[in-house]
N, C-alpha and C positions, 0 to 999 in steps of 0.2 A: 566446527563451531556452528551452533544453531542460532537463528535469528533471536530466539528467546533469551540467549545469553546477553543480548543488548538491552533487555528490558528489566525493570523492577516492578513490583506490585502487580504481578501477572494474574490475570483472570481469564478463564476460557468460558465461552458460552455453552449452554446445553445444546443438544442436537437440534431441537425445535427452533431455538433462537438463531443458531448458526445457519440453518436453511432459510429462515424467514428474513434475517437481517444481513446475511452474506458477509460476516466478519469471522475471523478465526481466533484472535487473541486480543486482549486489552492489557495495556500496561504503559509505563513511563519509559521513554528512551533515556537510558543512563547517560549522564554527562552532556545531554543535549537539550533536555526539556524537564520541566517539573509538572507537566500536564499529562493526564491520562488520555490515551488515544486508543481507538479500535483499529486493528490492522487486518487487511485482506492479504492472506498469505498464499492464496491459490497459486500453484506452480505454472510455469510456462509450459505449453504443449506445442511442439513443433515451432518454437520461437514465437508463439502467440500467447498473450495473456488475455483471457476473457474477463470482462467486467460487466457491471450492470448499473444503470441509473437508480435502481432500487436499493443499492447497497447502503447500509448504515455505517460502513467503515469510514474512519476519518483519513486513513492512510492506506496506500497500496504499496506492497513490498515486492520488488523484483529481485529474486535470488539469482545472482550472477556468479560466475566462476570465482572471482576474487573479492566480491563486494556485495552488499545489499544496497539497493537503490530504493529510497522511500519517496513517494510523491503524494501530494495532497489530493484526495479524491474529489473534493468539491471544486478545486481549481481545475483539475483534469476534466471533469464533466463540463464545466463552463467553457473550457478551451474547445472541447469536442463539439459542443452545441454551437458556439459562435462561428466556428470554422466549418460546420456541417461535415464533420469527419466521423467515420465509423472505425477507422484504424489509423494508427500513428506509430512511428518508430520511436523507440525509447530515447535515442540520442536527440531527436527533435524535441521531445518533452523536456529534457534537461536544459535545453537552451531557451525554450518558450515559457516554461512555468517558473514562477518566482520561488515557490516553496519546494525544496527537495533536499534530502540529506543522503549522503553516500557514506556508508559504514564499511570499513575494511573487514574481511573475514579473519 
């Protein structure tokens, strides 16, 4: 199952927009929202997900073994800035951030 199977009204950016705005797909999370969001789908590399404060993505998706974990990018950035962090563990984010959704695969 692909993360895209959880979305409706899917739109993908052109290459220039993808590089400039740092998002991979736009859509509505089925049965969870009626709002269109932009998602950062970049994969984990060596258990690390790289992000950027320049991202125009609304949500960041962590593709885990049995689930997709979605966090709010703006809330994540605020948490990192307030706590002067450059890296954080995903489990910490789930307990510290208010907005997150876990979707089973």
